[in-house]
C-alpha positions in Angstrom: 127.3 69.5 131.4 127.0 73.4 131.1 128.9 76.4 129.7 130.1 77.0 126.2 131.5 73.4 125.9 128.2 71.7 126.9 127.6 68.6 124.9 131.0 68.4 123.5 134.0 66.2 124.3 136.5 68.0 126.6 139.7 67.2 128.4 139.0 67.1 132.1 141.8 67.0 134.9 140.3 63.9 136.5 141.3 65.3 140.1 140.4 68.1 142.4 140.7 70.6 139.5 137.4 69.5 138.2 135.8 71.0 141.3 137.7 74.2 141.0 136.2 74.5 137.4 132.8 73.9 138.8 133.2 76.4 141.5 134.5 79.1 139.2 131.9 78.8 136.7 129.6 80.0 139.4 131.6 83.2 139.9 128.9 85.8 141.0 129.6 88.5 138.5 127.8 87.8 135.3 130.5 89.3 133.2 133.3 87.4 134.9 131.1 84.3 134.8 131.0 84.7 130.9 134.8 85.2 130.8 135.5 82.2 132.9 133.2 79.9 131.0 135.0 80.9 127.7 138.3 80.6 129.2 137.3 76.9 130.4 135.8 76.1 127.1 138.9 77.0 125.3 141.2 75.2 127.6 139.3 71.9 127.9 138.7 71.7 124.2 139.8 68.4 123.1 141.7 70.0 120.2 143.1 72.9 122.2 146.5 74.1 121.0 149.0 76.5 122.3 146.9 79.6 121.0 143.6 78.3 122.6 145.4 77.8 126.0 147.1 81.2 125.7 143.7 82.8 125.0 142.1 81.0 127.9 144.9 82.3 130.1 144.3 85.8 128.8 140.6 85.7 129.5 141.3 84.9 133.1 143.9 87.5 133.4 141.4 90.0 132.3 139.0 88.8 135.1 141.9 89.2 137.6 142.9 92.7 136.3 139.4 93.7 137.0 140.0 92.4 140.5 143.3 93.9 141.0 142.5 96.3 143.7 141.0 93.4 145.8 144.1 91.3 145.0 146.5 94.1 145.9 144.6 94.6 149.2 144.2 91.1 150.4 147.2 89.4 149.1 150.9 90.0 149.8 152.3 92.7 147.1 154.8 90.2 145.7 152.1 87.7 145.0 149.8 90.4 143.4 153.0 91.5 141.3 153.8 87.9 140.4 150.4 87.3 138.9 150.6 90.3 136.5 154.3 90.0 135.9 154.1 86.6 134.4 151.5 87.8 131.9 153.5 90.8 131.1 157.0 89.4 130.8 156.2 86.2 128.8 154.6 86.0 125.4 150.9 86.0 126.9 149.4 89.4 127.1 151.7 91.4 125.0 154.1 90.4 122.0 157.3 92.2 122.0 161.0 91.7 121.6 161.7 91.7 125.4 159.2 89.0 126.1 159.9 85.4 126.7 158.6 83.0 124.1 160.8 80.0 125.0 158.5 78.2 127.5 156.8 74.9 127.1 153.1 74.3 126.7 152.9 72.8 130.3 153.6 76.4 131.3 150.2 77.6 129.9 148.6 74.7 131.7 150.2 75.9 135.2 149.4 79.4 134.6 145.7 78.6 133.6 145.1 76.5 136.8 146.9 79.2 139.0 144.8 82.0 137.5 141.6 79.9 137.7 142.5 79.2 141.4 143.1 82.9 142.0 139.6 83.6 140.5 138.2 81.2 143.1 140.3 82.6 146.0 139.0 86.3 145.1 135.4 85.0 144.9 135.8 83.6 148.4 137.5 86.7 149.8 134.7 88.7 148.3 132.1 86.6 149.6 133.6 86.8 153.2 133.7 90.5 153.0 130.1 90.7 152.2 129.3 88.0 154.9 131.2 90.4 157.5 129.5 93.6 156.6 
């Protein structure tokens, strides 16, 4: 009903993840909102292939990279490290001989939803910090 994929046939999760998409499409920062909309459109495209999903994950990674200081301050250090380690060690963010390429497409689905949930989490943390000040 809105965003880059407005009016197009898309894949939807059919569960609470649909609400997660709606929440994250309202992220307060306009630049982040555009990146999230783009990521969601890429991922939900009914013809999305591995490269579309990989691009969607990378778009969300960039949003999280911009929020890294907040993530580092508010989450446990191992959690923060894992978010970025996955993007760096698997063939997602960089392509290199040392990176793992032997993962199923389902992994891209999992990392997309994990990153999207982390965007929503950081939105909530940021909003609570504003409310308490």
